[in-house]
N, CA, C and O atoms as a DFTB+ gen file, in Angstrom:
648 C
 N C O
     1  1      79.919      80.994     134.612
     2  2      81.328      81.008     134.950
     3  2      81.822      82.442     134.903
     4  3      81.458      83.214     134.016
     5  1      82.650      82.782     135.863
     6  2      83.186      84.133     135.924
     7  2      84.095      84.403     134.734
     8  3      84.668      83.482     134.152
     9  1      84.220      85.678     134.381
    10  2      85.107      86.054     133.304
    11  2      86.534      85.716     133.693
    12  3      86.946      85.968     134.825
    13  1      87.278      85.157     132.779
    14  2      88.648      84.743     133.068
    15  2      89.527      85.966     133.260
    16  3      89.469      86.917     132.481
    17  1      90.350      85.929     134.317
    18  2      91.298      87.023     134.510
    19  2      92.525      86.770     133.646
    20  3      92.639      85.723     133.009
    21  1      93.428      87.716     133.626
    22  2      94.612      87.607     132.784
    23  2      95.823      87.075     133.535
    24  3      96.946      87.178     133.041
    25  1      95.621      86.521     134.691
    26  2      96.723      86.008     135.480
    27  2      96.982      84.557     135.085
    28  3      96.076      83.725     135.112
    29  1      98.210      84.268     134.723
    30  2      98.594      82.925     134.319
    31  2      99.361      82.261     135.450
    32  3     100.314      82.830     135.983
    33  1      98.947      81.068     135.809
    34  2      99.677      80.308     136.824
    35  2     100.832      79.602     136.127
    36  3     100.627      78.967     135.093
    37  1     102.034      79.701     136.669
    38  2     103.192      79.146     135.973
    39  2     103.391      77.645     136.125
    40  3     104.281      77.088     135.483
    41  1     102.596      76.970     136.952
    42  2     102.878      75.558     137.223
    43  2     101.598      74.744     137.378
    44  3     101.359      74.159     138.435
    45  1     100.776      74.703     136.336
    46  2      99.549      73.902     136.376
    47  2      99.863      72.426     136.127
    48  3     100.902      72.083     135.562
    49  1      98.931      71.551     136.568
    50  2      99.065      70.138     136.240
    51  2      99.225      69.996     134.730
    52  3      98.531      70.666     133.966
    53  1     100.126      69.138     134.303
    54  2     100.286      68.821     132.893
    55  2      99.052      68.057     132.433
    56  3      98.554      67.189     133.151
    57  1      98.558      68.372     131.245
    58  2      97.345      67.727     130.736
    59  2      97.430      66.203     130.764
    60  3      96.430      65.541     131.041
    61  1      98.596      65.638     130.484
    62  2      98.749      64.180     130.462
    63  2      98.568      63.548     131.835
    64  3      98.273      62.356     131.931
    65  1      98.741      64.329     132.899
    66  2      98.582      63.780     134.246
    67  2      97.112      63.597     134.641
    68  3      96.792      62.720     135.443
    69  1      96.241      64.401     134.094
    70  2      94.838      64.390     134.522
    71  2      94.191      63.010     134.340
    72  3      93.612      62.501     135.299
    73  1      94.260      62.376     133.153
    74  2      93.657      61.034     133.043
    75  2      94.346      60.006     133.928
    76  3      93.699      59.071     134.401
    77  1      95.642      60.160     134.161
    78  2      96.363      59.236     135.038
    79  2      95.869      59.368     136.479
    80  3      95.675      58.370     137.172
    81  1      95.670      60.602     136.916
    82  2      95.148      60.828     138.263
    83  2      93.747      60.238     138.378
    84  3      93.434      59.563     139.359
    85  1      92.909      60.490     137.383
    86  2      91.548      59.940     137.395
    87  2      91.584      58.419     137.478
    88  3      90.787      57.815     138.197
    89  1      92.496      57.805     136.752
    90  2      92.628      56.355     136.784
    91  2      93.050      55.869     138.173
    92  3      92.540      54.858     138.656
    93  1      93.978      56.584     138.817
    94  2      94.419      56.197     140.163
    95  2      93.288      56.338     141.181
    96  3      93.311      55.696     142.231
    97  1      92.302      57.177     140.869
    98  2      91.180      57.401     141.787
    99  2      89.954      56.564     141.439
   100  3      88.902      56.730     142.057
   101  1      90.070      55.680     140.475
   102  2      88.895      54.940     140.000
   103  2      88.223      54.108     141.089
   104  3      87.014      53.884     141.024
   105  1      88.974      53.649     142.085
   106  2      88.369      52.843     143.144
   107  2      87.600      53.693     144.159
   108  3      86.873      53.146     144.988
   109  1      87.744      54.988     144.109
   110  2      86.979      55.883     144.996
   111  2      86.197      56.881     144.152
   112  3      86.121      58.065     144.481
   113  1      85.629      56.399     143.085
   114  2      84.972      57.228     142.076
   115  2      83.901      58.168     142.624
   116  3      83.619      59.194     142.005
   117  1      83.310      57.850     143.745
   118  2      82.256      58.705     144.301
   119  2      82.709      59.382     145.600
   120  3      81.883      59.873     146.370
   121  1      84.002      59.404     145.834
   122  2      84.527      59.951     147.080
   123  2      84.831      61.437     147.012
   124  3      84.466      62.135     146.065
   125  1      85.511      61.890     148.049
   126  2      85.934      63.289     148.155
   127  2      87.449      63.344     148.010
   128  3      88.172      62.635     148.710
   129  1      87.929      64.191     147.098
   130  2      89.357      64.380     146.965
   131  2      89.696      65.846     147.205
   132  3      88.885      66.740     146.966
   133  1      90.903      66.064     147.677
   134  2      91.372      67.410     147.989
   135  2      92.697      67.667     147.291
   136  3      93.600      66.830     147.309
   137  1      92.796      68.839     146.677
   138  2      94.083      69.357     146.232
   139  2      94.380      70.555     147.118
   140  3      93.787      71.616     146.926
   141  1      95.286      70.414     148.089
   142  2      95.542      71.488     149.050
   143  2      96.376      72.639     148.507
   144  3      96.410      73.715     149.103
   145  1      97.056      72.419     147.371
   146  2      97.838      73.460     146.696
   147  2      97.275      73.592     145.281
   148  3      97.994      73.351     144.311
   149  1      96.028      73.962     145.149
   150  2      95.272      73.793     143.908
   151  2      95.670      74.698     142.755
   152  3      95.398      74.361     141.603
   153  1      96.297      75.822     143.017
   154  2      96.593      76.725     141.898
   155  2      95.303      77.131     141.216
   156  3      94.457      77.781     141.830
   157  1      95.139      76.758     139.960
   158  2      93.938      77.106     139.195
   159  2      92.786      76.128     139.397
   160  3      91.677      76.370     138.921
   161  1      93.039      75.034     140.095
   162  2      91.991      74.032     140.293
   163  2      91.872      73.054     139.147
   164  3      90.829      72.425     138.969
   165  1      92.919      72.922     138.376
   166  2      92.890      72.045     137.200
   167  2      92.617      70.591     137.547
   168  3      92.207      69.819     136.681
   169  1      92.837      70.204     138.797
   170  2      92.549      68.842     139.240
   171  2      91.102      68.446     138.920
   172  3      90.812      67.265     138.731
   173  1      90.205      69.417     138.860
   174  2      88.790      69.126     138.593
   175  2      88.559      68.517     137.215
   176  3      87.492      67.957     136.967
   177  1      89.525      68.612     136.323
   178  2      89.372      67.997     135.003
   179  2      89.291      66.480     135.067
   180  3      88.973      65.839     134.066
   181  1      89.573      65.892     136.229
   182  2      89.405      64.440     136.344
   183  2      87.958      64.030     136.102
   184  3      87.679      62.871     135.792
   185  1      87.042      64.977     136.242
   186  2      85.625      64.680     135.984
   187  2      85.385      64.332     134.516
   188  3      84.435      63.616     134.200
   189  1      86.218      64.819     133.636
   190  2      86.108      64.469     132.215
   191  2      86.486      63.013     131.968
   192  3      86.218      62.466     130.898
   193  1      87.106      62.395     132.958
   194  2      87.554      61.013     132.850
   195  2      86.803      60.128     133.832
   196  3      87.356      59.193     134.411
   197  1      85.529      60.449     134.000
   198  2      84.568      59.641     134.749
   199  2      84.736      59.637     136.262
   200  3      84.231      58.733     136.927
   201  1      85.429      60.617     136.822
   202  2      85.430      60.743     138.271
   203  2      84.134      61.435     138.660
   204  3      83.857      62.546     138.207
   205  1      83.342      60.780     139.499
   206  2      82.025      61.299     139.861
   207  2      81.944      61.791     141.299
   208  3      80.858      62.076     141.803
   209  1      83.080      61.888     141.950
   210  2      83.096      62.350     143.329
   211  2      83.115      63.867     143.418
   212  3      82.808      64.571     142.457
   213  1      83.482      64.347     144.588
   214  2      83.523      65.776     144.863
   215  2      84.973      66.231     144.908
   216  3      85.798      65.661     145.623
   217  1      85.267      67.262     144.138
   218  2      86.624      67.798     144.067
   219  2      86.711      69.069     144.914
   220  3      86.028      70.060     144.656
   221  1      87.569      69.008     145.931
   222  2      87.832      70.146     146.808
   223  2      89.170      70.748     146.400
   224  3      90.145      70.026     146.193
   225  1      89.213      72.050     146.286
   226  2      90.447      72.735     145.918
   227  2      90.729      73.840     146.923
   228  3      89.851      74.637     147.256
   229  1      91.948      73.874     147.394
   230  2      92.374      74.944     148.286
   231  2      93.550      75.664     147.656
   232  3      94.476      75.035     147.144
   233  1      93.508      76.965     147.697
   234  2      94.595      77.786     147.159
   235  2      94.751      79.015     148.030
   236  3      93.761      79.665     148.364
   237  1      95.966      79.339     148.399
   238  2      96.218      80.473     149.281
   239  2      96.164      81.813     148.541
   240  3      95.918      82.850     149.157
   241  1      96.394      81.797     147.219
   242  2      96.349      83.027     146.424
   243  2      95.023      83.068     145.660
   244  3      94.847      82.318     144.699
   245  1      94.100      83.921     146.066
   246  2      92.753      83.896     145.495
   247  2      92.679      84.171     143.995
   248  3      91.768      83.675     143.332
   249  1      93.592      84.932     143.453
   250  2      93.514      85.253     142.023
   251  2      93.602      84.029     141.133
   252  3      92.991      83.998     140.065
   253  1      94.356      83.014     141.556
   254  2      94.536      81.851     140.696
   255  2      93.311      80.953     140.662
   256  3      93.048      80.330     139.633
   257  1      92.569      80.865     141.724
   258  2      91.425      79.948     141.782
   259  2      90.088      80.671     141.634
   260  3      89.058      80.021     141.453
   261  1      90.083      81.988     141.706
   262  2      88.845      82.766     141.785
   263  2      87.858      82.478     140.659
   264  3      86.649      82.481     140.891
   265  1      88.335      82.232     139.469
   266  2      87.430      82.002     138.335
   267  2      86.820      80.610     138.321
   268  3      85.803      80.386     137.664
   269  1      87.421      79.683     139.031
   270  2      86.975      78.295     139.042
   271  2      86.742      77.791     137.620
   272  3      85.735      77.143     137.334
   273  1      87.666      78.092     136.754
   274  2      87.505      77.762     135.337
   275  2      87.421      76.266     135.056
   276  3      86.938      75.874     133.994
   277  1      87.876      75.425     135.974
   278  2      87.858      73.985     135.737
   279  2      86.730      73.273     136.475
   280  3      86.582      72.058     136.346
   281  1      85.932      74.013     137.247
   282  2      84.735      73.446     137.859
   283  2      84.927      72.661     139.139
   284  3      84.304      71.615     139.325
   285  1      85.778      73.148     140.021
   286  2      85.908      72.505     141.337
   287  2      84.575      72.611     142.072
   288  3      83.851      73.595     141.918
   289  1      84.260      71.603     142.865
   290  2      82.990      71.599     143.599
   291  2      83.034      72.479     144.838
   292  3      82.063      73.167     145.151
   293  1      84.154      72.458     145.540
   294  2      84.312      73.235     146.768
   295  2      85.665      73.931     146.709
   296  3      86.681      73.289     146.443
   297  1      85.687      75.229     146.952
   298  2      86.932      75.993     146.936
   299  2      87.118      76.674     148.284
   300  3      86.207      77.311     148.813
   301  1      88.327      76.522     148.824
   302  2      88.718      77.287     150.006
   303  2      89.985      78.046     149.653
   304  3      90.739      77.654     148.762
   305  1      90.203      79.144     150.372
   306  2      91.389      79.963     150.129
   307  2      92.064      80.231     151.463
   308  3      91.792      81.223     152.138
   309  1      92.964      79.305     151.823
   310  2      93.643      79.442     153.103
   311  2      94.969      78.693     153.090
   312  3      95.290      77.977     152.142
   313  1      95.719      78.874     154.148
   314  2      96.981      78.182     154.346
   315  2      96.672      76.689     154.518
   316  3      95.881      76.316     155.385
   317  1      97.290      75.841     153.700
   318  2      97.027      74.396     153.739
   319  2      97.366      73.764     155.083
   320  3      96.881      72.675     155.392
   321  1      98.175      74.418     155.872
   322  2      98.529      73.881     157.185
   323  2      97.348      73.909     158.157
   324  3      97.347      73.197     159.161
   325  1      96.353      74.727     157.855
   326  2      95.246      74.918     158.787
   327  2      93.879      74.678     158.157
   328  3      92.901      75.300     158.572
   329  1      93.785      73.800     157.173
   330  2      92.500      73.527     156.538
   331  2      91.505      73.021     157.575
   332  3      91.820      72.161     158.397
   333  1      90.319      73.565     157.518
   334  2      89.309      73.297     158.538
   335  2      88.313      72.233     158.068
   336  3      87.170      72.538     157.726
   337  1      88.766      71.000     158.062
   338  2      87.910      69.858     157.727
   339  2      88.043      68.839     158.854
   340  3      89.056      68.814     159.554
   341  1      87.030      68.006     159.029
   342  2      87.128      66.976     160.073
   343  2      88.182      65.921     159.734
   344  3      88.525      65.724     158.569
   345  1      88.682      65.255     160.758
   346  2      89.618      64.161     160.539
   347  2      88.965      63.075     159.684
   348  3      87.761      62.833     159.771
   349  1      89.775      62.438     158.869
   350  2      89.340      61.310     158.021
   351  2      88.222      61.697     157.060
   352  3      87.363      60.866     156.764
   353  1      88.208      62.909     156.574
   354  2      87.133      63.416     155.721
   355  2      87.321      63.070     154.241
   356  3      86.345      62.838     153.528
   357  1      88.555      63.037     153.790
   358  2      88.821      62.846     152.361
   359  2      89.232      61.414     152.052
   360  3      89.883      60.742     152.852
   361  1      88.830      60.970     150.866
   362  2      89.227      59.649     150.379
   363  2      90.614      59.706     149.743
   364  3      91.332      58.706     149.717
   365  1      90.988      60.875     149.233
   366  2      92.296      61.031     148.601
   367  2      92.728      62.494     148.659
   368  3      91.908      63.413     148.644
   369  1      94.021      62.670     148.723
   370  2      94.621      63.992     148.614
   371  2      95.598      63.914     147.452
   372  3      96.527      63.107     147.458
   373  1      95.376      64.761     146.461
   374  2      96.180      64.755     145.239
   375  2      96.695      66.166     145.013
   376  3      95.913      67.117     144.998
   377  1      97.993      66.309     144.839
   378  2      98.514      67.657     144.667
   379  2      99.862      67.658     143.975
   380  3     100.532      66.631     143.859
   381  1     100.226      68.807     143.533
   382  2     101.572      69.088     143.063
   383  2     102.007      70.325     143.831
   384  3     101.662      71.444     143.451
   385  1     102.759      70.136     144.902
   386  2     103.127      71.282     145.741
   387  2     104.125      72.197     145.045
   388  3     104.702      71.851     144.014
   389  1     104.308      73.350     145.622
   390  2     105.315      74.272     145.099
   391  2     106.693      73.657     145.292
   392  3     106.893      72.793     146.146
   393  1     107.617      74.111     144.498
   394  2     108.981      73.605     144.580
   395  2     109.897      74.721     145.048
   396  3     109.745      75.868     144.627
   397  1     110.829      74.401     145.899
   398  2     111.745      75.393     146.440
   399  2     112.872      75.686     145.470
   400  3     114.043      75.459     145.776
   401  1     112.516      76.190     144.302
   402  2     113.516      76.457     143.270
   403  2     113.394      77.907     142.785
   404  3     112.875      78.755     143.510
   405  1     113.849      78.189     141.612
   406  2     113.819      79.561     141.091
   407  2     112.404      80.062     140.817
   408  3     112.219      81.263     140.621
   409  1     111.405      79.189     140.796
   410  2     110.010      79.647     140.688
   411  2     109.655      80.478     141.911
   412  3     108.741      81.300     141.863
   413  1     110.380      80.265     143.013
   414  2     110.129      80.987     144.252
   415  2     110.838      82.342     144.285
   416  3     110.758      83.058     145.283
   417  1     111.516      82.688     143.222
   418  2     112.220      83.969     143.174
   419  2     111.217      85.103     143.327
   420  3     110.298      85.237     142.519
   421  1     111.389      85.911     144.349
   422  2     110.459      87.015     144.574
   423  2     111.066      88.363     144.208
   424  3     110.541      89.417     144.569
   425  1     112.184      88.310     143.481
   426  2     112.794      89.529     142.967
   427  2     111.820      90.186     141.982
   428  3     111.228      89.500     141.149
   429  1     111.657      91.460     142.070
   430  2     110.791      92.200     141.147
   431  2     111.674      92.827     140.082
   432  3     112.404      93.781     140.349
   433  1     111.601      92.289     138.885
   434  2     112.437      92.775     137.789
   435  2     112.021      94.182     137.384
   436  3     110.832      94.478     137.261
   437  1     112.991      95.028     137.182
   438  2     112.713      96.397     136.745
   439  2     113.245      96.641     135.349
   440  3     113.131      97.750     134.828
   441  1     113.824      95.620     134.737
   442  2     114.433      95.790     133.421
   443  2     113.524      95.327     132.281
   444  3     113.943      95.331     131.123
   445  1     112.297      94.932     132.588
   446  2     111.360      94.507     131.557
   447  2     111.589      93.090     131.049
   448  3     110.899      92.646     130.131
   449  1     112.540      92.381     131.627
   450  2     112.801      91.011     131.179
   451  2     111.660      90.095     131.619
   452  3     111.016      90.315     132.645
   453  1     111.437      89.078     130.823
   454  2     110.378      88.117     131.137
   455  2     110.917      87.081     132.105
   456  3     111.973      86.490     131.877
   457  1     110.185      86.866     133.183
   458  2     110.574      85.880     134.181
   459  2     109.374      84.987     134.457
   460  3     108.236      85.454     134.494
   461  1     109.633      83.716     134.648
   462  2     108.563      82.775     134.933
   463  2     108.671      82.359     136.396
   464  3     109.241      81.319     136.726
   465  1     108.111      83.194     137.257
   466  2     108.091      82.914     138.684
   467  2     106.665      83.122     139.170
   468  3     105.848      83.735     138.483
   469  1     106.372      82.608     140.363
   470  2     105.041      82.810     140.937
   471  2     104.739      84.297     141.097
   472  3     103.655      84.758     140.740
   473  1     105.699      85.044     141.634
   474  2     105.505      86.475     141.874
   475  2     105.256      87.236     140.582
   476  3     104.345      88.062     140.518
   477  1     106.054      86.971     139.549
   478  2     105.889      87.704     138.301
   479  2     104.577      87.358     137.607
   480  3     103.934      88.233     137.027
   481  1     104.178      86.103     137.660
   482  2     102.912      85.723     137.026
   483  2     101.716      86.292     137.778
   484  3     100.721      86.674     137.162
   485  1     101.804      86.351     139.093
   486  2     100.708      86.887     139.896
   487  2     100.673      88.407     139.847
   488  3      99.603      89.011     139.925
   489  1     101.838      89.021     139.718
   490  2     101.896      90.477     139.642
   491  2     101.985      91.159     140.996
   492  3     101.815      92.373     141.102
   493  1     102.249      90.376     142.023
   494  2     102.415      90.918     143.373
   495  2     103.174      89.888     144.195
   496  3     103.361      88.749     143.767
   497  1     103.607      90.299     145.374
   498  2     104.275      89.362     146.272
   499  2     103.282      88.293     146.745
   500  3     102.094      88.569     146.911
   501  1     103.768      87.107     146.951
   502  2     102.928      86.019     147.440
   503  2     102.635      86.190     148.928
   504  3     103.367      86.870     149.648
   505  1     101.551      85.561     149.371
   506  2     101.221      85.487     150.792
   507  2     102.436      84.931     151.534
   508  3     103.107      84.026     151.037
   509  1     102.716      85.461     152.700
   510  2     103.890      85.024     153.459
   511  2     103.873      83.544     153.805
   512  3     104.940      82.958     153.991
   513  1     102.711      82.917     153.899
   514  2     102.622      81.490     154.215
   515  2     102.616      80.607     152.969
   516  3     102.540      79.384     153.084
   517  1     102.695      81.199     151.802
   518  2     102.729      80.447     150.551
   519  2     104.112      79.826     150.403
   520  3     105.113      80.542     150.383
   521  1     104.176      78.505     150.301
   522  2     105.467      77.839     150.169
   523  2     106.120      78.144     148.830
   524  3     107.311      77.890     148.651
   525  1     105.365      78.680     147.898
   526  2     105.926      79.113     146.626
   527  2     106.847      80.306     146.771
   528  3     107.555      80.669     145.831
   529  1     106.840      80.908     147.928
   530  2     107.709      82.057     148.202
   531  2     109.037      81.613     148.804
   532  3     109.944      82.427     148.978
   533  1     109.156      80.325     149.123
   534  2     110.320      79.834     149.853
   535  2     111.278      79.081     148.938
   536  3     110.864      78.234     148.147
   537  1     112.556      79.398     149.056
   538  2     113.587      78.593     148.417
   539  2     113.736      77.312     149.243
   540  3     113.366      77.278     150.417
   541  1     114.277      76.266     148.625
   542  2     114.483      75.020     149.359
   543  2     115.435      75.273     150.519
   544  3     116.468      75.923     150.355
   545  1     115.085      74.758     151.685
   546  2     115.890      74.927     152.888
   547  2     115.041      74.597     154.098
   548  3     113.960      74.021     153.971
   549  1     115.531      74.962     155.266
   550  2     114.853      74.600     156.508
   551  2     113.420      75.122     156.586
   552  3     112.519      74.373     156.964
   553  1     113.188      76.395     156.237
   554  2     111.831      76.955     156.311
   555  2     110.880      76.203     155.383
   556  3     109.756      75.875     155.764
   557  1     111.336      75.939     154.174
   558  2     110.535      75.216     153.186
   559  2     110.206      73.808     153.699
   560  3     109.051      73.384     153.664
   561  1     111.202      73.109     154.162
   562  2     111.006      71.742     154.651
   563  2     110.083      71.724     155.865
   564  3     109.140      70.935     155.914
   565  1     110.346      72.578     156.838
   566  2     109.531      72.607     158.057
   567  2     108.073      72.934     157.755
   568  3     107.171      72.331     158.336
   569  1     107.834      73.874     156.861
   570  2     106.451      74.231     156.507
   571  2     105.752      73.050     155.839
   572  3     104.601      72.755     156.162
   573  1     106.431      72.369     154.913
   574  2     105.812      71.220     154.249
   575  2     105.562      70.073     155.224
   576  3     104.538      69.395     155.132
   577  1     106.471      69.853     156.143
   578  2     106.253      68.806     157.149
   579  2     104.997      69.112     157.956
   580  3     104.186      68.217     158.194
   581  1     104.826      70.351     158.375
   582  2     103.622      70.741     159.131
   583  2     102.364      70.548     158.283
   584  3     101.355      70.034     158.768
   585  1     102.428      70.958     157.035
   586  2     101.268      70.816     156.149
   587  2     100.912      69.349     155.970
   588  3      99.749      68.978     156.124
   589  1     101.891      68.503     155.648
   590  2     101.590      67.095     155.402
   591  2     101.142      66.366     156.658
   592  3     100.307      65.465     156.579
   593  1     101.670      66.731     157.800
   594  2     101.156      66.141     159.049
   595  2      99.671      66.445     159.202
   596  3      98.885      65.573     159.574
   597  1      99.295      67.682     158.914
   598  2      97.878      68.056     159.005
   599  2      97.057      67.314     157.944
   600  3      95.987      66.788     158.250
   601  1      97.545      67.268     156.715
   602  2      96.801      66.611     155.637
   603  2      96.570      65.133     155.928
   604  3      95.504      64.602     155.618
   605  1      97.554      64.466     156.517
   606  2      97.379      63.047     156.826
   607  2      96.280      62.815     157.856
   608  3      95.725      61.718     157.916
   609  1      95.953      63.809     158.661
   610  2      94.820      63.654     159.587
   611  2      93.496      63.788     158.849
   612  3      92.463      63.335     159.341
   613  1      93.517      64.406     157.673
   614  2      92.277      64.647     156.923
   615  2      91.900      63.510     155.987
   616  3      90.746      63.411     155.572
   617  1      92.854      62.650     155.650
   618  2      92.562      61.552     154.735
   619  2      92.134      60.322     155.536
   620  3      92.690      60.030     156.595
   621  1      91.137      59.610     155.011
   622  2      90.628      58.407     155.677
   623  2      91.719      57.344     155.780
   624  3      92.634      57.290     154.959
   625  1      91.603      56.504     156.800
   626  2      92.491      55.353     156.897
   627  2      92.328      54.524     155.645
   628  3      91.207      54.203     155.248
   629  1      93.417      54.182     155.032
   630  2      93.357      53.426     153.779
   631  2      93.149      54.312     152.573
   632  3      93.065      53.821     151.447
   633  1      93.064      55.620     152.795
   634  2      92.895      56.572     151.695
   635  2      94.171      56.696     150.867
   636  3      95.170      56.028     151.135
   637  1      94.119      57.537     149.885
   638  2      95.213      57.698     148.948
   639  2      95.768      59.099     149.038
   640  3      95.022      60.072     149.146
   641  1      97.089      59.192     148.994
   642  2      97.753      60.495     148.939
   643  2      98.823      60.416     147.876
   644  3      99.666      59.518     147.897
   645  1      98.792      61.344     146.953
   646  2      99.867      61.433     145.951
   647  2      99.914      62.823     145.408
   648  3     100.744      63.123     144.550
């Protein structure tokens, strides 16, 4: 495993959600799941709760997923709107997308105050296509609609999305 970097992601899956997600995926225990907004890839911890399938993680900011500290099976680093997988490839898509709130504040503080935003935790401006850079509004909504339309083509008929 790569040495852990010092970059902290401000919005990882809550530990209590991991066993719940694994339980929701129990009927596709050997399938393929995707987290298109993976952050650190913490979704892979479902393997500790008897998920035996393949965990795919996509993250647009490479610093957060680069260490693969949670053991994702497949990692991609691209805009979720354009993930390059065949139609109906995944059994489930599980994610916690960015929120169009103050976490999206891209102001660079010069007063030394502590701020809990994506930009401050990463230490640089986010990729322009990262929805974590967008406040709630038309751009945020339109980008998510495009992403989810694409994601729904990637999940099998009868698959799970949450």
